[in-house]
TIVO-2410 file (N, C-alpha, C; in nm, 3 decimals):
# residues 158
REC num residu      c1      c2      c3 atome chaine
REC   1      M  -2.728   1.693   3.682     N      A
REC   1      M  -2.823   1.796   3.647    CA      A
REC   1      M  -2.962   1.736   3.634     C      A
REC   2      A  -3.060   1.814   3.664     N      A
REC   2      A  -3.199   1.769   3.655    CA      A
REC   2      A  -3.248   1.774   3.510     C      A
REC   3      L  -3.348   1.696   3.482     N      A
REC   3      L  -3.409   1.695   3.349    CA      A
REC   3      L  -3.489   1.822   3.332     C      A
REC   4      A  -3.449   1.906   3.236     N      A
REC   4      A  -3.513   2.035   3.214    CA      A
REC   4      A  -3.629   2.027   3.116     C      A
REC   5      R  -3.620   1.939   3.018     N      A
REC   5      R  -3.723   1.931   2.915    CA      A
REC   5      R  -3.711   1.801   2.839     C      A
REC   6      I  -3.824   1.754   2.790     N      A
REC   6      I  -3.828   1.638   2.700    CA      A
REC   6      I  -3.866   1.692   2.563     C      A
REC   7      L  -3.787   1.660   2.463     N      A
REC   7      L  -3.813   1.698   2.325    CA      A
REC   7      L  -3.856   1.573   2.249     C      A
REC   8      V  -3.971   1.580   2.186     N      A
REC   8      V  -4.027   1.463   2.117    CA      A
REC   8      V  -4.037   1.491   1.967     C      A
REC   9      D  -3.981   1.401   1.888     N      A
REC   9      D  -4.002   1.405   1.744    CA      A
REC   9      D  -4.142   1.346   1.723     C      A
REC  10      G  -4.239   1.432   1.701     N      A
REC  10      G  -4.379   1.394   1.701    CA      A
REC  10      G  -4.416   1.280   1.608     C      A
REC  11      Y  -4.374   1.291   1.482     N      A
REC  11      Y  -4.412   1.186   1.388    CA      A
REC  11      Y  -4.336   1.058   1.413     C      A
REC  12      S  -4.213   1.068   1.462     N      A
REC  12      S  -4.138   0.947   1.496    CA      A
REC  12      S  -4.211   0.871   1.607     C      A
REC  13      L  -4.258   0.944   1.708     N      A
REC  13      L  -4.331   0.879   1.817    CA      A
REC  13      L  -4.465   0.824   1.769     C      A
REC  14      L  -4.534   0.898   1.685     N      A
REC  14      L  -4.662   0.847   1.631    CA      A
REC  14      L  -4.641   0.717   1.554     C      A
REC  15      H  -4.536   0.710   1.473     N      A
REC  15      H  -4.509   0.587   1.398    CA      A
REC  15      H  -4.464   0.473   1.488     C      A
REC  16      G  -4.402   0.507   1.599     N      A
REC  16      G  -4.354   0.404   1.692    CA      A
REC  16      G  -4.458   0.358   1.792     C      A
REC  17      W  -4.577   0.418   1.791     N      A
REC  17      W  -4.681   0.388   1.888    CA      A
REC  17      W  -4.808   0.346   1.814     C      A
REC  18      P  -4.809   0.227   1.754     N      A
REC  18      P  -4.922   0.187   1.671    CA      A
REC  18      P  -5.054   0.172   1.747     C      A
REC  19      E  -5.047   0.147   1.879     N      A
REC  19      E  -5.170   0.133   1.957    CA      A
REC  19      E  -5.242   0.266   1.972     C      A
REC  20      L  -5.171   0.374   1.948     N      A
REC  20      L  -5.228   0.508   1.961    CA      A
REC  20      L  -5.306   0.542   1.834     C      A
REC  21      A  -5.426   0.587   1.852     N      A
REC  21      A  -5.511   0.631   1.740    CA      A
REC  21      A  -5.525   0.522   1.634     C      A
REC  22      R  -5.563   0.403   1.680     N      A
REC  22      R  -5.582   0.290   1.587    CA      A
REC  22      R  -5.680   0.329   1.476     C      A
REC  23      G  -5.644   0.291   1.356     N      A
REC  23      G  -5.731   0.316   1.241    CA      A
REC  23      G  -5.719   0.456   1.184     C      A
REC  24      K  -5.636   0.540   1.243     N      A
REC  24      K  -5.617   0.676   1.194    CA      A
REC  24      K  -5.483   0.684   1.123     C      A
REC  25      A  -5.477   0.764   1.020     N      A
REC  25      A  -5.350   0.785   0.950    CA      A
REC  25      A  -5.250   0.848   1.046     C      A
REC  26      R  -5.127   0.806   1.037     N      A
REC  26      R  -5.024   0.855   1.130    CA      A
REC  26      R  -5.002   1.005   1.122     C      A
REC  27      H  -5.031   1.068   1.007     N      A
REC  27      H  -5.012   1.212   0.993    CA      A
REC  27      H  -5.143   1.289   1.010     C      A
REC  28      S  -5.248   1.222   1.057     N      A
REC  28      S  -5.378   1.288   1.069    CA      A
REC  28      S  -5.387   1.374   1.194     C      A
REC  29      A  -5.478   1.468   1.190     N      A
REC  29      A  -5.501   1.555   1.307    CA      A
REC  29      A  -5.549   1.471   1.425     C      A
REC  30      A  -5.629   1.368   1.401     N      A
REC  30      A  -5.678   1.284   1.510    CA      A
REC  30      A  -5.564   1.211   1.579     C      A
REC  31      A  -5.468   1.160   1.502     N      A
REC  31      A  -5.353   1.090   1.561    CA      A
REC  31      A  -5.267   1.189   1.640     C      A
REC  32      R  -5.243   1.307   1.583     N      A
REC  32      R  -5.165   1.409   1.655    CA      A
REC  32      R  -5.235   1.449   1.784     C      A
REC  33      D  -5.365   1.468   1.779     N      A
REC  33      D  -5.440   1.509   1.898    CA      A
REC  33      D  -5.433   1.403   2.007     C      A
REC  34      E  -5.446   1.276   1.969     N      A
REC  34      E  -5.439   1.169   2.069    CA      A
REC  34      E  -5.299   1.163   2.130     C      A
REC  35      L  -5.196   1.180   2.047     N      A
REC  35      L  -5.059   1.183   2.099    CA      A
REC  35      L  -5.043   1.297   2.199     C      A
REC  36      L  -5.091   1.414   2.164     N      A
REC  36      L  -5.078   1.530   2.252    CA      A
REC  36      L  -5.156   1.510   2.382     C      A
REC  37      H  -5.269   1.443   2.374     N      A
REC  37      H  -5.347   1.413   2.494    CA      A
REC  37      H  -5.265   1.326   2.590     C      A
REC  38      W  -5.204   1.219   2.538     N      A
REC  38      W  -5.123   1.130   2.623    CA      A
REC  38      W  -5.001   1.201   2.678     C      A
REC  39      L  -4.938   1.284   2.595     N      A
REC  39      L  -4.820   1.356   2.642    CA      A
REC  39      L  -4.856   1.459   2.749     C      A
REC  40      A  -4.973   1.519   2.737     N      A
REC  40      A  -5.017   1.614   2.840    CA      A
REC  40      A  -5.040   1.542   2.973     C      A
REC  41      Q  -5.101   1.425   2.968     N      A
REC  41      Q  -5.121   1.347   3.090    CA      A
REC  41      Q  -4.988   1.306   3.150     C      A
REC  42      Y  -4.895   1.263   3.066     N      A
REC  42      Y  -4.763   1.223   3.113    CA      A
REC  42      Y  -4.692   1.343   3.176     C      A
REC  43      R  -4.698   1.456   3.111     N      A
REC  43      R  -4.636   1.578   3.162    CA      A
REC  43      R  -4.694   1.614   3.299     C      A
REC  44      D  -4.823   1.604   3.312     N      A
REC  44      D  -4.888   1.633   3.441    CA      A
REC  44      D  -4.843   1.535   3.549     C      A
REC  45      T  -4.812   1.414   3.511     N      A
REC  45      T  -4.769   1.312   3.606    CA      A
REC  45      T  -4.625   1.332   3.651     C      A
REC  46      I  -4.536   1.363   3.557     N      A
REC  46      I  -4.394   1.373   3.591    CA      A
REC  46      I  -4.347   1.514   3.623     C      A
REC  47      G  -4.420   1.614   3.575     N      A
REC  47      G  -4.385   1.753   3.605    CA      A
REC  47      G  -4.275   1.812   3.518     C      A
REC  48      T  -4.226   1.739   3.419     N      A
REC  48      T  -4.122   1.791   3.331    CA      A
REC  48      T  -4.186   1.845   3.204     C      A
REC  49      P  -4.152   1.967   3.164     N      A
REC  49      P  -4.209   2.022   3.040    CA      A
REC  49      P  -4.171   1.938   2.919     C      A
REC  50      I  -4.262   1.935   2.821     N      A
REC  50      I  -4.242   1.857   2.699    CA      A
REC  50      I  -4.262   1.949   2.579     C      A
REC  51      T  -4.173   1.937   2.482     N      A
REC  51      T  -4.189   2.006   2.355    CA      A
REC  51      T  -4.203   1.898   2.248     C      A
REC  52      V  -4.310   1.906   2.171     N      A
REC  52      V  -4.334   1.812   2.062    CA      A
REC  52      V  -4.310   1.886   1.931     C      A
REC  53      V  -4.223   1.831   1.848     N      A
REC  53      V  -4.189   1.895   1.721    CA      A
REC  53      V  -4.236   1.806   1.607     C      A
REC  54      F  -4.319   1.865   1.520     N      A
REC  54      F  -4.368   1.794   1.402    CA      A
REC  54      F  -4.302   1.852   1.278     C      A
REC  55      D  -4.263   1.765   1.185     N      A
REC  55      D  -4.215   1.811   1.054    CA      A
REC  55      D  -4.334   1.868   0.979     C      A
REC  56      G  -4.306   1.963   0.892     N      A
REC  56      G  -4.414   1.994   0.802    CA      A
REC  56      G  -4.445   2.134   0.763     C      A
REC  57      G  -4.356   2.222   0.742     N      A
REC  57      G  -4.390   2.353   0.684    CA      A
REC  57      G  -4.502   2.423   0.755     C      A
REC  58      G  -4.503   2.422   0.886     N      A
REC  58      G  -4.608   2.488   0.963    CA      A
REC  58      G  -4.722   2.393   0.992     C      A
REC  59      A  -4.817   2.441   1.070     N      A
REC  59      A  -4.934   2.359   1.103    CA      A
REC  59      A  -5.010   2.327   0.975     C      A
REC  60      P  -5.066   2.206   0.966     N      A
REC  60      P  -5.139   2.167   0.846    CA      A
REC  60      P  -5.254   2.262   0.817     C      A
REC  61      A  -5.276   2.290   0.689     N      A
REC  61      A  -5.382   2.381   0.647    CA      A
REC  61      A  -5.517   2.328   0.694     C      A
REC  62      G  -5.598   2.416   0.747     N      A
REC  62      G  -5.732   2.380   0.791    CA      A
REC  62      G  -5.738   2.313   0.927     C      A
REC  63      A  -5.623   2.282   0.983     N      A
REC  63      A  -5.621   2.217   1.115    CA      A
REC  63      A  -5.636   2.322   1.223     C      A
REC  64      V  -5.716   2.289   1.322     N      A
REC  64      V  -5.727   2.375   1.438    CA      A
REC  64      V  -5.612   2.338   1.530     C      A
REC  65      P  -5.513   2.429   1.541     N      A
REC  65      P  -5.395   2.392   1.619    CA      A
REC  65      P  -5.426   2.380   1.768     C      A
REC  66      T  -5.367   2.278   1.829     N      A
REC  66      T  -5.376   2.264   1.974    CA      A
REC  66      T  -5.287   2.371   2.033     C      A
REC  67      P  -5.341   2.449   2.126     N      A
REC  67      P  -5.259   2.558   2.180    CA      A
REC  67      P  -5.141   2.506   2.262     C      A
REC  68      S  -5.028   2.572   2.243     N      A
REC  68      S  -4.909   2.540   2.321    CA      A
REC  68      S  -4.918   2.607   2.457     C      A
REC  69      T  -4.855   2.544   2.553     N      A
REC  69      T  -4.840   2.603   2.685    CA      A
REC  69      T  -4.693   2.589   2.722     C      A
REC  70      P  -4.647   2.656   2.825     N      A
REC  70      P  -4.507   2.636   2.866    CA      A
REC  70      P  -4.480   2.490   2.907     C      A
REC  71      E  -4.583   2.419   2.952     N      A
REC  71      E  -4.566   2.282   2.997    CA      A
REC  71      E  -4.572   2.182   2.883     C      A
REC  72      L  -4.650   2.211   2.779     N      A
REC  72      L  -4.660   2.125   2.662    CA      A
REC  72      L  -4.658   2.215   2.539     C      A
REC  73      E  -4.539   2.229   2.484     N      A
REC  73      E  -4.519   2.316   2.369    CA      A
REC  73      E  -4.530   2.233   2.242     C      A
REC  74      I  -4.601   2.286   2.142     N      A
REC  74      I  -4.620   2.216   2.016    CA      A
REC  74      I  -4.564   2.303   1.905     C      A
REC  75      I  -4.469   2.248   1.831     N      A
REC  75      I  -4.402   2.324   1.725    CA      A
REC  75      I  -4.412   2.246   1.595     C      A
REC  76      Y  -4.442   2.318   1.486     N      A
REC  76      Y  -4.436   2.262   1.351    CA      A
REC  76      Y  -4.319   2.330   1.281     C      A
REC  77      S  -4.232   2.251   1.220     N      A
REC  77      S  -4.119   2.309   1.149    CA      A
REC  77      S  -4.170   2.388   1.029     C      A
REC  78      R  -4.093   2.489   0.992     N      A
REC  78      R  -4.127   2.569   0.874    CA      A
REC  78      R  -4.080   2.495   0.749     C      A
REC  79      A  -4.123   2.547   0.634     N      A
REC  79      A  -4.079   2.490   0.507    CA      A
REC  79      A  -3.927   2.498   0.500     C      A
REC  80      G  -3.864   2.391   0.454     N      A
REC  80      G  -3.719   2.387   0.443    CA      A
REC  80      G  -3.648   2.357   0.574     C      A
REC  81      Q  -3.723   2.327   0.675     N      A
REC  81      Q  -3.667   2.298   0.808    CA      A
REC  81      Q  -3.725   2.164   0.853     C      A
REC  82      T  -3.648   2.088   0.929     N      A
REC  82      T  -3.699   1.960   0.979    CA      A
REC  82      T  -3.717   1.967   1.130     C      A
REC  83      A  -3.790   1.872   1.181     N      A
REC  83      A  -3.805   1.860   1.327    CA      A
REC  83      A  -3.667   1.837   1.389     C      A
REC  84      D  -3.582   1.761   1.321     N      A
REC  84      D  -3.447   1.734   1.371    CA      A
REC  84      D  -3.368   1.864   1.388     C      A
REC  85      D  -3.380   1.957   1.292     N      A
REC  85      D  -3.310   2.086   1.302    CA      A
REC  85      D  -3.349   2.158   1.430     C      A
REC  86      I  -3.479   2.161   1.457     N      A
REC  86      I  -3.529   2.231   1.576    CA      A
REC  86      I  -3.482   2.159   1.702     C      A
REC  87      I  -3.494   2.028   1.703     N      A
REC  87      I  -3.455   1.950   1.821    CA      A
REC  87      I  -3.307   1.970   1.853     C      A
REC  88      E  -3.223   1.969   1.751     N      A
REC  88      E  -3.080   1.989   1.774    CA      A
REC  88      E  -3.051   2.128   1.830     C      A
REC  89      R  -3.115   2.230   1.775     N      A
REC  89      R  -3.092   2.367   1.822    CA      A
REC  89      R  -3.140   2.383   1.967     C      A
REC  90      V  -3.256   2.331   1.998     N      A
REC  90      V  -3.309   2.343   2.135    CA      A
REC  90      V  -3.221   2.264   2.232     C      A
REC  91      T  -3.177   2.146   2.193     N      A
REC  91      T  -3.090   2.067   2.279    CA      A
REC  91      T  -2.965   2.145   2.315     C      A
REC  92      H  -2.904   2.207   2.217     N      A
REC  92      H  -2.783   2.286   2.241    CA      A
REC  92      H  -2.812   2.406   2.332     C      A
REC  93      R  -2.920   2.476   2.307     N      A
REC  93      R  -2.953   2.596   2.386    CA      A
REC  93      R  -2.998   2.565   2.528     C      A
REC  94      M  -3.057   2.450   2.549     N      A
REC  94      M  -3.107   2.414   2.682    CA      A
REC  94      M  -2.999   2.357   2.773     C      A
REC  95      K  -2.883   2.327   2.719     N      A
REC  95      K  -2.777   2.262   2.795    CA      A
REC  95      K  -2.746   2.337   2.925     C      A
REC  96      A  -2.749   2.469   2.924     N      A
REC  96      A  -2.719   2.549   3.043    CA      A
REC  96      A  -2.825   2.537   3.152     C      A
REC  97      F  -2.944   2.490   3.116     N      A
REC  97      F  -3.056   2.484   3.210    CA      A
REC  97      F  -3.079   2.346   3.271     C      A
REC  98      G  -3.011   2.246   3.218     N      A
REC  98      G  -3.027   2.109   3.267    CA      A
REC  98      G  -3.028   2.010   3.153     C      A
REC  99      E  -3.051   1.885   3.188     N      A
REC  99      E  -3.053   1.777   3.090    CA      A
REC  99      E  -3.175   1.789   2.998     C      A
REC 100      V  -3.155   1.749   2.875     N      A
REC 100      V  -3.263   1.742   2.777    CA      A
REC 100      V  -3.271   1.597   2.730     C      A
REC 101      L  -3.392   1.543   2.728     N      A
REC 101      L  -3.415   1.408   2.677    CA      A
REC 101      L  -3.486   1.420   2.543     C      A
REC 102      V  -3.428   1.360   2.440     N      A
REC 102      V  -3.488   1.362   2.307    CA      A
REC 102      V  -3.545   1.223   2.278     C      A
REC 103      V  -3.669   1.221   2.232     N      A
REC 103      V  -3.738   1.096   2.199    CA      A
REC 103      V  -3.752   1.087   2.047     C      A
REC 104      T  -3.684   0.988   1.989     N      A
REC 104      T  -3.690   0.966   1.846    CA      A
REC 104      T  -3.640   0.826   1.814     C      A
REC 105      D  -3.683   0.773   1.702     N      A
REC 105      D  -3.631   0.645   1.655    CA      A
REC 105      D  -3.525   0.664   1.548     C      A
REC 106      D  -3.487   0.787   1.522     N      A
REC 106      D  -3.383   0.819   1.425    CA      A
REC 106      D  -3.247   0.805   1.492     C      A
REC 107      Y  -3.173   0.699   1.455     N      A
REC 107      Y  -3.044   0.670   1.519    CA      A
REC 107      Y  -2.946   0.786   1.503     C      A
REC 108      A  -2.938   0.843   1.384     N      A
REC 108      A  -2.845   0.953   1.360    CA      A
REC 108      A  -2.880   1.073   1.448     C      A
REC 109      E  -3.008   1.098   1.463     N      A
REC 109      E  -3.052   1.211   1.548    CA      A
REC 109      E  -3.017   1.186   1.694     C      A
REC 110      R  -3.035   1.063   1.739     N      A
REC 110      R  -2.999   1.030   1.878    CA      A
REC 110      R  -2.849   1.050   1.899     C      A
REC 111      D  -2.767   1.006   1.803     N      A
REC 111      D  -2.622   1.025   1.814    CA      A
REC 111      D  -2.585   1.174   1.817     C      A
REC 112      T  -2.651   1.253   1.734     N      A
REC 112      T  -2.624   1.397   1.731    CA      A
REC 112      T  -2.660   1.462   1.863     C      A
REC 113      V  -2.776   1.427   1.917     N      A
REC 113      V  -2.822   1.482   2.045    CA      A
REC 113      V  -2.723   1.447   2.157     C      A
REC 114      I  -2.677   1.324   2.159     N      A
REC 114      I  -2.582   1.282   2.262    CA      A
REC 114      I  -2.452   1.361   2.246     C      A
REC 115      A  -2.408   1.383   2.122     N      A
REC 115      A  -2.287   1.461   2.097    CA      A
REC 115      A  -2.304   1.606   2.142     C      A
REC 116      L  -2.427   1.656   2.139     N      A
REC 116      L  -2.456   1.793   2.183    CA      A
REC 116      L  -2.473   1.802   2.336     C      A
REC 117      G  -2.463   1.689   2.404     N      A
REC 117      G  -2.474   1.690   2.550    CA      A
REC 117      G  -2.610   1.652   2.603     C      A
REC 118      G  -2.701   1.610   2.515     N      A
REC 118      G  -2.833   1.569   2.559    CA      A
REC 118      G  -2.841   1.420   2.581     C      A
REC 119      M  -2.957   1.375   2.622     N      A
REC 119      M  -2.984   1.232   2.637    CA      A
REC 119      M  -3.085   1.194   2.529     C      A
REC 120      A  -3.087   1.067   2.493     N      A
REC 120      A  -3.177   1.021   2.388    CA      A
REC 120      A  -3.246   0.893   2.430     C      A
REC 121      S  -3.369   0.878   2.382     N      A
REC 121      S  -3.448   0.759   2.409    CA      A
REC 121      S  -3.516   0.714   2.281     C      A
REC 122      S  -3.523   0.584   2.264     N      A
REC 122      S  -3.603   0.532   2.153    CA      A
REC 122      S  -3.750   0.555   2.187     C      A
REC 123      C  -3.832   0.553   2.085     N      A
REC 123      C  -3.976   0.570   2.107    CA      A
REC 123      C  -4.030   0.457   2.192     C      A
REC 124      D  -3.983   0.335   2.166     N      A
REC 124      D  -4.031   0.219   2.241    CA      A
REC 124      D  -4.004   0.233   2.391     C      A
REC 125      N  -3.883   0.274   2.427     N      A
REC 125      N  -3.851   0.294   2.570    CA      A
REC 125      N  -3.936   0.404   2.631     C      A
REC 126      F  -3.955   0.512   2.556     N      A
REC 126      F  -4.035   0.623   2.606    CA      A
REC 126      F  -4.181   0.581   2.626     C      A
REC 127      I  -4.235   0.506   2.531     N      A
REC 127      I  -4.374   0.458   2.542    CA      A
REC 127      I  -4.389   0.373   2.668     C      A
REC 128      R  -4.291   0.286   2.694     N      A
REC 128      R  -4.297   0.205   2.816    CA      A
REC 128      R  -4.294   0.294   2.940     C      A
REC 129      D  -4.213   0.401   2.939     N      A
REC 129      D  -4.210   0.494   3.052    CA      A
REC 129      D  -4.345   0.563   3.071     C      A
REC 130      V  -4.405   0.606   2.961     N      A
REC 130      V  -4.536   0.672   2.968    CA      A
REC 130      V  -4.640   0.576   3.025     C      A
REC 131      E  -4.644   0.455   2.972     N      A
REC 131      E  -4.742   0.356   3.018    CA      A
REC 131      E  -4.720   0.321   3.164     C      A
REC 132      A  -4.595   0.308   3.207     N      A
REC 132      A  -4.567   0.278   3.349    CA      A
REC 132      A  -4.608   0.393   3.438     C      A
REC 133      A  -4.583   0.515   3.396     N      A
REC 133      A  -4.622   0.632   3.476    CA      A
REC 133      A  -4.774   0.641   3.488     C      A
REC 134      M  -4.844   0.612   3.379     N      A
REC 134      M  -4.991   0.618   3.383    CA      A
REC 134      M  -5.047   0.508   3.473     C      A
REC 135      K  -4.987   0.390   3.468     N      A
REC 135      K  -5.031   0.279   3.553    CA      A
REC 135      K  -5.005   0.313   3.700     C      A
REC 136      E  -4.888   0.369   3.729     N      A
REC 136      E  -4.856   0.409   3.866    CA      A
REC 136      E  -4.952   0.516   3.916     C      A
REC 137      L  -4.985   0.611   3.830     N      A
REC 137      L  -5.079   0.716   3.867    CA      A
REC 137      L  -5.216   0.656   3.898     C      A
REC 138      Q  -5.260   0.560   3.818     N      A
REC 138      Q  -5.389   0.495   3.844    CA      A
REC 138      Q  -5.389   0.427   3.981     C      A
REC 139      T  -5.279   0.363   4.015     N      A
REC 139      T  -5.267   0.297   4.145    CA      A
REC 139      T  -5.273   0.399   4.258     C      A
REC 140      V  -5.202   0.508   4.243     N      A
REC 140      V  -5.201   0.613   4.345    CA      A
REC 140      V  -5.341   0.673   4.362     C      A
REC 141      V  -5.407   0.701   4.250     N      A
REC 141      V  -5.542   0.759   4.257    CA      A
REC 141      V  -5.640   0.660   4.319     C      A
REC 142      K  -5.629   0.533   4.283     N      A
REC 142      K  -5.717   0.431   4.340    CA      A
REC 142      K  -5.699   0.423   4.491     C      A
REC 143      Y  -5.573   0.420   4.536     N      A
REC 143      Y  -5.544   0.415   4.680    CA      A
REC 143      Y  -5.595   0.541   4.750     C      A
REC 144      H  -5.572   0.655   4.690     N      A
REC 144      H  -5.620   0.781   4.748    CA      A
REC 144      H  -5.772   0.782   4.761     C      A
REC 145      N  -5.841   0.740   4.654     N      A
REC 145      N  -5.988   0.738   4.657    CA      A
REC 145      N  -6.040   0.641   4.763     C      A
REC 146      L  -5.976   0.525   4.776     N      A
REC 146      L  -6.016   0.428   4.878    CA      A
REC 146      L  -5.997   0.487   5.018     C      A
REC 147      R  -5.883   0.551   5.040     N      A
REC 147      R  -5.855   0.612   5.169    CA      A
REC 147      R  -5.958   0.723   5.201     C      A
REC 148      E  -5.988   0.805   5.103     N      A
REC 148      E  -6.086   0.912   5.122    CA      A
REC 148      E  -6.225   0.855   5.148     C      A
REC 149      R  -6.263   0.752   5.076     N      A
REC 149      R  -6.394   0.690   5.095    CA      A
REC 149      R  -6.405   0.634   5.237     C      A
REC 150      N  -6.300   0.565   5.283     N      A
REC 150      N  -6.302   0.510   5.419    CA      A
REC 150      N  -6.306   0.620   5.524     C      A
REC 151      Q  -6.235   0.726   5.501     N      A
REC 151      Q  -6.235   0.839   5.594    CA      A
REC 151      Q  -6.373   0.903   5.598     C      A
REC 152      F  -6.439   0.914   5.483     N      A
REC 152      F  -6.573   0.970   5.476    CA      A
REC 152      F  -6.672   0.883   5.552     C      A
REC 153      K  -6.660   0.751   5.533     N      A
REC 153      K  -6.749   0.658   5.603    CA      A
REC 153      K  -6.731   0.669   5.755     C      A
REC 154      R  -6.607   0.679   5.800     N      A
REC 154      R  -6.580   0.692   5.943    CA      A
REC 154      R  -6.637   0.823   5.998     C      A
REC 155      S  -6.626   0.930   5.921     N      A
REC 155      S  -6.674   1.059   5.971    CA      A
REC 155      S  -6.827   1.063   5.977     C      A
REC 156      R  -6.893   0.987   5.892     N      A
REC 156      R  -7.040   0.984   5.893    CA      A
REC 156      R  -7.093   0.900   6.010     C      A
REC 157      T  -7.018   0.798   6.053     N      A
REC 157      T  -7.064   0.712   6.162    CA      A
REC 157      T  -7.026   0.769   6.299     C      A
REC 158      A  -6.939   0.866   6.302     N      A
REC 158      A  -6.893   0.921   6.431    CA      A
REC 158      A  -6.990   1.022   6.486     C      A
***
């Protein structure tokens, strides 16, 4: 089955990616925004929708929420609910549509997701995948730009 969606435990990934938003508190709006920026770029590169789930009784007070799209969905758990609860429910419901990859450093959560029929990745492995995809994209864009520049030069001299 094809990968239908990537589910990310937002704060788990933020804590596992110290290079992201250096000097910012891991639960800050700036750190969340930078994470969402990288995930949007990754999503655009791979074409698989991503859902990011943050713990926390709804969006933080006073925060301007980043709008969700079908390609990059952002969810805040309600009071009395955890990101893990949402991730487990979505994993189970998405099973009919294809594989689900869950990104978290919570071992128990990864075991639960696998038992529900999903796939799991540590944050470290996922970060390496994101960085490799971004590096590959840079190479492709560089090659494309060089090819276009050479084609433009040839068309001007002809």
